[in-house]
C-alpha positions as CSV (number, residue, x, y, z in Angstrom):
1,M,49.9,16.4,72.2
2,E,48.6,19.9,71.1
3,V,48.5,22.0,74.9
4,H,46.5,25.1,74.8
5,D,49.2,27.8,75.3
6,L,47.2,30.0,78.1
7,S,47.7,26.4,80.1
8,G,51.2,28.6,80.6
9,G,49.7,29.5,84.2
10,D,50.0,33.1,86.4
11,E,52.9,34.2,84.4
12,V,51.2,33.6,80.5
13,L,47.9,35.6,81.8
14,A,49.4,38.1,83.3
15,R,51.0,38.8,79.8
16,V,47.7,38.0,77.8
17,E,45.9,41.1,80.6
18,R,49.0,43.7,79.2
19,A,48.4,42.8,75.5
20,A,44.7,43.4,76.6
21,R,45.7,47.0,78.1
22,R,48.0,47.6,74.7
23,A,44.4,46.6,72.9
24,L,41.8,48.9,74.9
25,R,44.4,51.9,73.5
26,H,43.0,51.2,70.0
27,Y,39.4,52.1,71.4
28,D,37.7,55.1,72.0
29,L,38.7,54.6,76.4
30,P,40.0,55.9,78.8
31,P,43.6,54.3,80.0
32,E,42.2,53.6,83.3
33,A,39.0,51.9,81.9
34,G,38.5,48.4,83.9
35,L,39.6,45.3,82.3
36,K,38.7,41.6,83.9
37,L,39.4,38.5,83.2
38,I,36.3,36.9,82.9
39,N,37.0,33.2,81.3
40,V,40.2,31.2,79.8
41,S,38.6,28.5,77.4
42,E,40.2,28.7,74.2
43,N,41.0,32.3,74.4
44,A,40.7,34.7,77.4
45,T,37.9,37.0,77.8
46,F,38.2,40.1,79.8
47,L,34.9,42.4,81.1
48,V,35.9,46.2,79.7
49,T,34.6,49.2,81.9
50,D,33.9,52.9,81.4
51,D,32.1,54.2,84.3
52,D,28.4,52.9,83.0
53,R,29.7,51.1,79.7
54,R,30.6,47.7,79.6
55,T,32.1,45.8,76.5
56,I,33.8,42.3,75.8
57,L,37.4,42.1,74.2
58,R,38.3,38.4,73.8
59,V,42.1,38.0,73.4
60,H,42.6,34.7,71.0
61,R,45.2,32.0,71.9
62,L,48.0,31.3,69.8
63,G,47.9,29.2,66.5
64,Y,43.9,28.5,66.7
65,H,43.2,30.4,63.9
66,S,44.3,32.7,61.3
67,R,43.1,36.6,61.1
68,E,41.2,35.3,58.3
69,A,39.6,32.8,59.8
70,I,38.4,35.6,62.7
71,V,37.1,37.5,60.3
72,S,34.9,34.9,58.3
73,E,33.6,34.5,61.9
74,L,32.3,37.7,62.4
75,D,31.2,37.7,59.0
76,W,28.8,35.0,60.0
77,L,28.2,36.4,63.0
78,A,26.8,40.1,61.3
79,A,24.9,37.5,58.4
80,L,23.4,35.5,61.2
81,R,22.0,38.7,63.2
82,E,21.3,40.6,59.8
83,E,19.5,38.0,58.0
84,A,18.5,35.3,59.6
85,G,17.1,37.2,62.7
86,V,19.3,34.7,65.5
87,P,20.7,37.6,67.8
88,T,24.8,38.0,67.9
89,P,27.0,40.8,69.5
90,A,27.8,43.0,67.2
91,V,31.7,43.5,66.9
92,I,32.8,47.0,68.0
93,P,35.8,48.1,65.4
94,A,39.2,49.8,66.3
95,R,39.5,53.6,65.6
96,D,41.0,52.4,62.5
97,G,38.2,50.2,61.0
98,S,39.5,47.3,62.1
99,R,37.5,44.6,63.4
100,V,40.5,42.5,64.3
101,L,43.5,44.5,66.3
102,T,46.8,42.2,66.4
103,V,49.1,43.5,69.3
104,A,52.2,42.7,70.4
105,D,52.5,40.3,73.6
106,P,56.2,40.5,74.9
107,G,57.8,36.7,75.1
108,S,55.5,35.3,72.6
109,A,54.0,35.8,69.3
110,P,51.4,38.9,68.6
111,R,48.2,38.5,69.7
112,D,44.3,38.9,67.7
113,C,41.9,40.5,69.4
114,V,38.0,41.5,69.2
115,M,35.8,44.1,70.7
116,F,32.0,42.7,70.9
117,A,29.4,44.6,72.7
118,Y,28.0,43.9,76.0
119,V,25.0,41.8,75.9
120,P,23.1,41.2,79.0
121,G,21.3,38.1,80.2
122,T,22.1,35.2,81.9
123,E,23.0,31.4,81.2
124,P,19.3,29.3,80.9
125,A,18.4,28.5,84.2
126,E,18.3,24.3,84.5
127,D,15.1,24.2,86.7
128,R,13.7,24.9,83.3
129,L,15.6,22.6,80.7
130,D,13.3,21.3,78.5
131,E,11.7,24.8,77.4
132,H,15.3,25.9,76.9
133,F,16.7,22.9,74.8
134,E,13.3,23.1,72.7
135,R,14.1,26.8,71.7
136,L,18.1,26.2,71.1
137,G,16.7,23.7,68.7
138,A,14.5,26.3,67.1
139,I,17.6,28.4,67.1
140,T,19.8,26.1,65.4
141,A,17.7,24.8,62.8
142,R,17.4,28.8,61.9
143,M,21.2,28.9,62.0
144,H,22.0,25.9,59.5
145,R,18.6,27.2,57.2
146,H,20.7,30.0,57.2
147,A,24.0,28.5,56.5
148,R,22.4,26.3,53.6
149,N,21.3,29.5,51.4
150,W,24.5,31.9,52.5
151,T,26.7,33.0,50.2
152,R,29.9,33.2,51.6
153,P,32.8,35.8,51.0
154,A,35.1,35.1,48.3
155,A,37.9,35.1,51.6
156,F,36.1,32.9,54.1
157,T,38.0,29.6,55.8
158,R,37.0,28.0,58.9
159,F,38.3,24.7,59.8
160,H,36.3,21.4,59.8
161,W,35.2,19.3,62.8
162,D,35.3,16.3,60.7
163,E,37.0,12.5,61.1
164,D,40.4,14.2,61.0
165,A,39.7,17.0,63.2
166,A,38.7,14.2,65.7
167,F,41.3,11.2,64.9
168,G,43.4,12.2,62.1
169,P,47.4,12.6,62.5
170,A,47.1,16.4,64.0
171,P,43.5,16.1,65.8
172,R,41.6,19.3,66.5
173,W,42.2,19.3,70.7
174,G,44.9,16.8,70.8
175,R,45.2,12.9,70.9
176,W,42.3,11.3,72.8
177,R,44.8,8.7,74.2
178,D,46.5,11.1,75.6
179,G,43.2,12.1,78.0
180,A,43.6,12.1,81.1
181,G,43.2,8.7,82.9
182,V,43.2,7.2,79.4
183,D,44.5,3.4,80.5
184,R,45.3,0.2,79.2
185,E,41.8,-0.4,79.8
186,A,40.2,2.8,78.5
187,R,42.2,2.6,75.5
188,A,40.7,-1.0,74.2
189,V,37.2,0.7,74.7
190,L,37.4,3.8,73.3
191,S,40.1,2.7,70.2
192,R,36.7,0.2,69.7
193,L,34.2,3.5,69.6
194,E,37.2,5.4,67.3
195,R,36.4,2.4,64.7
196,A,32.6,2.0,65.1
197,L,32.5,6.0,64.6
198,R,34.9,6.4,61.7
199,D,32.9,3.3,59.7
200,R,29.6,5.2,61.3
201,L,30.4,8.6,60.0
202,A,31.9,7.2,56.7
203,A,28.6,5.7,56.0
204,F,26.5,8.7,57.0
205,G,28.7,10.8,54.0
206,K,29.1,14.7,53.5
207,G,25.3,15.4,51.4
208,P,24.9,19.0,51.4
209,G,21.7,18.5,53.5
210,R,23.5,16.8,56.0
211,Y,27.3,18.4,56.3
212,G,27.8,22.7,56.6
213,L,29.2,25.7,58.2
214,I,27.4,25.1,62.6
215,H,28.3,26.5,65.3
216,A,29.7,23.6,67.0
217,D,29.7,24.7,70.6
218,L,26.5,25.4,70.9
219,R,25.2,24.6,74.4
220,L,23.2,26.6,77.2
221,A,26.8,28.2,78.1
222,N,26.7,29.8,74.9
223,L,23.2,31.7,75.0
224,L,22.3,34.5,77.1
225,V,18.8,35.1,78.1
226,D,17.5,38.3,79.4
227,G,14.8,39.4,81.8
228,A,12.2,39.6,78.4
229,G,13.1,36.0,77.6
230,G,14.8,37.3,74.2
231,T,17.6,34.7,73.2
232,T,21.5,35.8,72.4
233,V,24.3,33.1,70.9
234,I,27.4,34.1,71.9
235,D,31.1,32.3,71.4
236,F,31.3,31.4,67.9
237,D,35.1,30.7,68.0
238,D,34.9,27.1,66.9
239,C,32.2,27.6,63.7
240,G,33.0,25.6,61.2
241,L,32.2,23.3,58.6
242,G,30.6,20.0,60.2
243,W,27.7,17.5,60.5
244,Y,24.3,19.8,61.1
245,L,23.9,17.0,63.9
246,Y,27.5,18.0,65.6
247,D,25.6,21.0,66.8
248,L,22.9,18.6,68.9
249,A,25.9,16.6,70.1
250,A,27.3,19.6,71.6
251,A,24.1,20.7,73.1
252,V,24.7,17.7,75.5
253,S,28.3,18.5,76.0
254,F,29.8,17.1,79.9
255,I,26.3,15.5,80.3
256,E,25.9,13.5,77.7
257,H,25.9,10.3,80.9
258,H,23.1,12.5,82.7
259,P,19.8,10.7,82.9
260,R,17.7,13.4,81.3
261,V,19.4,13.0,78.2
262,P,17.0,11.3,76.1
263,E,14.0,13.9,77.1
264,L,16.8,17.2,76.1
265,I,17.7,14.9,72.9
266,D,13.0,15.0,71.9
267,S,12.9,18.8,73.1
268,W,15.5,19.8,71.2
269,L,14.1,17.9,68.1
270,R,10.4,19.4,68.6
271,G,12.2,23.1,68.4
272,Y,14.5,22.4,65.7
273,R,11.7,20.6,63.5
274,T,9.3,23.4,63.6
275,V,12.0,25.4,61.1
276,L,13.9,22.1,59.3
277,G,12.5,18.6,59.0
278,L,15.5,16.4,59.6
279,P,14.9,12.8,58.2
280,G,14.3,9.6,60.4
281,D,17.5,7.9,59.3
282,D,19.5,11.6,60.0
283,E,17.9,10.7,63.6
284,K,19.1,7.7,63.5
285,E,22.6,9.1,63.8
286,I,22.1,11.2,66.9
287,W,24.1,8.9,69.4
288,T,26.7,8.5,66.6
289,F,27.2,12.1,67.2
290,I,26.8,12.5,71.1
291,M,29.8,9.9,71.0
292,M,31.6,11.3,68.4
293,R,31.9,15.2,70.4
294,R,32.2,12.7,73.6
295,L,35.6,11.7,72.3
296,L,36.4,14.8,71.0
297,L,35.9,16.0,74.7
298,V,38.3,13.4,76.1
299,A,40.9,14.7,74.0
300,W,40.2,18.3,74.7
301,V,40.0,17.7,78.4
302,G,43.8,16.1,78.4
303,S,44.8,19.0,76.1
304,H,43.4,21.7,78.6
305,P,44.6,21.4,82.1
306,A,44.4,24.8,83.2
307,V,40.7,25.3,82.4
308,D,38.9,25.4,85.1
309,I,36.0,22.6,83.7
310,A,39.1,19.9,82.3
311,R,40.5,19.9,85.9
312,E,37.0,19.3,87.5
313,L,36.2,16.4,85.2
314,G,39.4,14.6,85.4
315,A,40.0,11.1,84.7
316,G,36.4,10.7,85.6
317,Y,35.5,11.8,82.3
318,T,37.1,8.9,81.2
319,E,36.0,6.4,82.9
320,G,32.4,8.0,82.3
321,S,33.0,7.8,78.0
322,C,34.1,4.6,78.9
323,E,30.5,2.9,80.0
324,L,28.9,5.5,77.0
325,A,31.0,3.5,75.0
326,E,30.3,0.1,75.9
327,R,26.4,1.0,76.1
328,Y,26.8,2.2,72.3
329,L,28.5,0.1,71.1
330,G,26.1,-3.0,72.1
331,S,23.3,-1.1,70.7
332,M,24.3,-1.2,67.0
């Protein structure tokens, strides 16, 4: 099972913070600039403060992306902002012009770092979910439209979110069988789900209108809404090649069981259709992608034990996944 390298506890995080400090030396920042860890998920994210100036430093986990893949992510961020009118965080180059900075992490391999401009705003409020999901659907469609027409740079490289990433011999987030609380009964149910998903995905296919460059984690937590209602899309670390409907599945990550999810899906679709059409045959497979994402997240919870949300969800997420799987399989 793949285990997140930032799951090594306080000692690893202290080392990563020291690497972050080394990175700051390569920017126009004083040695005493503030550095505060604000999030650990796939990477460690720090808030950097210098008087009234704030920036965001992302220190990458080891072995997840190559330097070329990180550059590819940043290329798409810039293209979305400049060509599609989708607000994304701007990258702040180091003094030598590098967008991706590699710094030493004694006792480990060197780490890649990226500095982003600070974007003011907050995660969309829960009391206006329908409105925010409709907006999210429209933003997602604009990104998909851009992805379909964008000429990628020659060296562009990102991984895929496909059957192999979910269920192959080296799945992206580890094996769902190693998820929290996956006992014999759960394994039987989720094995049936995997077989069904493989069949449905193979039948759905990877035609150009169905499969392309996606954000792959486009949920409300990765939107920042400012006081004037502007919305910025953040955290493209998982962007890659996948089914466009996977972005809808990601939108309901961790709340797939909530009774309001069908309403939220309708709101998302309403927003999406203001920009792009969605054929009825595609719409019929929405829950296939939601269940694919859910099974990926069972694996993620198991392989990210030190991440707060994974620790909170634990075995209960697997239990809920089995209930949803039975419902999905019963509807086929």
